[in-house]
Each structure stands twice: as C-alpha cells, then as structure tokens.
N, C-alpha and C positions, 0 to 999 in steps of 0.2 A: 251295564253297571250304572248306578246313579252317579251323576255327576254334579258337583257344585259349579256354580258359574266360573267359566275359565278366565274371567276378567282379572281376577286376582293373581293370575300367573304372571302378569306384566306384559309388556310389549314384546311380541315375538321376534323383533328384528335382531335380537341378540342370539337367538337359537340357531345353531349349526346342526342341521339334520341330515347333511350329506353322507350318503352310504347307508344310512339307517332307515330313513322315511321312504317307503315305497309308494309309488303311484297306484291307484285303484286300477285293477285290470280292465282292459278294454272289453267291450261287449263280446262275449263268447270266449274270451281268452281264459286258459286254464293255467294256473301257477305252476311253475317248474322250480320245485324247492331246491333241487341240485344246483341249478343255475343261480338262484338267488343267494344261497349261502355258500356255494363253491365246494360243497361236499355232499355226501349221502347220509349224513347223520339223522337220527330220528328227529321229528319235528313235533312241537307241542304248540297249540294255538291258545291264547287267552282272548276271550271276547269281552270287551269293555275294560280296557287296562287302566282307565283314569290317569292317575299320576305316574303309574308305572312301578309302584313300590314293590308289588309281588314279582313281577318280571325281573326287575333289577336284582333282587336277591336269588331268585331261582336261576336266572341265567348265569350269574356269577358263581353259583354252588355247583352248576351242572354244565361245564364247558363242553362236554361230550354230547350235548343235546342242542338242537337249534330251536329257537322260540319265535313265533310271530304273534304280535299284539295287534288286535283290531279295535279302533276307537271311532265312534261316531262323531265326536266333538273334535273338529279340526285343530283347535288350539292345544288340546290335550295330547293328540297324536304328535304334534311337533314338539311339545314340551317333553314327552317321553323320548322321543328319538334323540333329541339333544341331551337329555340326561344319560341315555345309554352310551352315547358317543363319548361324553365326557368321562364316563367310567371305563372306557376302553373295551367294551364288550363287542366282541366280533360275531357272537352267536345269536344275536337278537335283531329283529327287525320290527318297525312299526308300519301300520297302514290306516289311513283315514278312509273308511268305507262302511257300507251297511253290512253287518256281519251276516244277517239272514240271507241276503243275496249272494254275498261272497261264498258261504258255504254251499248253497244250493247250486251255484253255477261255476265257480272258478277254482274250487279246491278239488284235486284229484281223489277219486275213491281210494279208500284204505291207505291214505298217505300220512295220517296223524296218529302219534302214539297216545296223546292226551289232549283233551279240550277242557279248559278251565273257564267257568262262568261264576264269578263271585259277586254277590250283592247286586244282582240285576234290579232294575227298576220295577218295583211290584205293582205299579199302576193300581192303586188301592180301590179307586172308585169303580163301580160296576160297569158303568158305560165305557170304561177305559180298558177293560180286561183284555179285549181283543189285541190291544198293543203290547201285551206281555210277550217277550221273546221266546219264553219256553212254552211251546205248544206242540201238540202231536206231529204236525207235518215238520216242524223244525227238528224235533227229535229224531225223526226218520232220516232227514238230511245229515244230522250229525253222526248217526250210526253208519251212514254210508261213507263218510269221509274218515272215520276211525278205522284203523286196522284191526284184525281179529285180535282180541286180547287188549285192545286199547281201552282207555278209560275216560268217561265223561264225568267231570267233578264239579258239583254245584254247591253253593253255600248262600243262604239267605237269613235275614233276621226277621222277615215277615211271616208270621204264623199262617195266615190265610193263603199267601203265595206258596208256601211250603205244601199245603194241603193241595193246592191247584197242581203244583209239580208232581206231587204223589199220584194224583188221578191221571195226569197226562202220561206218567211213566208206566202206570199200570195197563194202559192202552197201547203203549209203544212196544214193538217187538225187537227181539235181538239183544236186550240188555238184561244183565244179571247184576243185582245190587250186592255190593261188597263192602268190607270196612273202609272207611275214609283213610287214605294213606297220609303219612306224615309230610306235610308241605311247608311248615314254617320253622325258623330257626329257634323261635322262643316257645318254651314248654306250654305256656298258657294260650297260644294263638293256634288257630287252625291253619290260616294261609298267610297272614301278615300283610293284609291290605290296609290301606288308610282308613277305609270305612269299618274294617274289623276293629282297629284300634280305638277308633271313635265310639263304637258301639259297645265295646268291653267296658270303657270308662262310664258308659251309661247303665251298665248292668243288663244289657238286652240278652236274650238267649239266641242261639244260633241253630239252624237246621241244616244238616249237610246230606248230600247225596253222592254216592260213588258207584257208578255203573260201568260194568265191564261189558264190552261187546264180545258176545260168544257165538253170534251168527250173522 
C-alpha cells in the first residue's frame, strides 16, 4: 500500500502496542495462528495496512474471524497496533515485515481465508516496475497460502497497474475471477481505506479484482 510520510503520526512513545504488534518471524520460522490468536478461527491477511482503517472496521464487524495486518513502515505498524488495542479488538494483530518474504516463507500453506491488497504502490516509472508487489511469482505464493475457496482481493486506482495485474493474473494458475464481495460499511465505498476515501473525493476510478482459489 502507498504510505504517506509517517512523521505526521507524531512521536511513537505514546503508543501502547503490547499484545497486538508481533515480531517478525525468525529465519525459517512458520507462523502458528492458533497460538497467536488463541483459537482456530479463520484468518484473513491484509498486506499494506497503512493507518489500519480497513482492518479496524473489518475486525470489529467480524469478531468470528482473525486478522493479521502486515506493514513495511514501522511507524505505521506501531500506530495500527496501538489503534486496535485502544478499540479493544482481540482478533487482530499487526506485524512490521516484508510481506512478500513473509508470504513465501512464514505463512503456512492453505491457512488463510482471504488476502486483502488495497491501493498498493503502482511504481509508475518503467524502471521501477520490478518493484511492484503483484507479480506472477507472488501470486503463486499467495495461492499457496490461501485455502481452497479462499479469496485474493485487490483494488487499485492506477489504470496501468490494473492492466499489469490483469496480465499477471492471466498467467497465474489456480485462480478464478469472481464478483467483488461487499467489504465496506458505506454504500459508495469498496473497502473503506483512507486512500479510497481520498481518491473518491478526487473523482478517481477504481479497478478491483476478486480471485477465488479453486486448485
């Protein structure tokens, strides 16, 4: 997810992240979600949680589901963890980590019911396209960690990146495109992230992808 500068969040000394912010796994470590959450409920992953607005609403609305947010910006990960703790949410955790590596190495196969990727950085310059998170190898890794019938949900406001995603999905195996499910509380929103609300005000179009793992 694209992130604004975390400096405007203020000084992190006031954030209480106890019990919510997880340490990144040690080399070779595989996450044990039952141990992390204390139950065997379904787990959804959000990659690039930003300020945590989507996860906050989603976790509050779905107490029967566990949620893990992964954020590369350390300040945002801590900010989200403190935000979730203050709202008393026991079914959500945050982690400061490289999501690409985490998915490939540390998330158990067929362990996730949904993966959310909303407004990832489009890296618009041609020389930076290789930095885009959604590439064919990553889609293969995401398919591996989704359970059969699980869904990968992606939203972007960037047309060229949407075309790139479409091409990558065409080459990926094991996914079936399905209608995008209802994710936001407000009728005019797809998922209710901060970036979506900002871009709605700017009149930008959105491009969404809902992929079901069938094999």
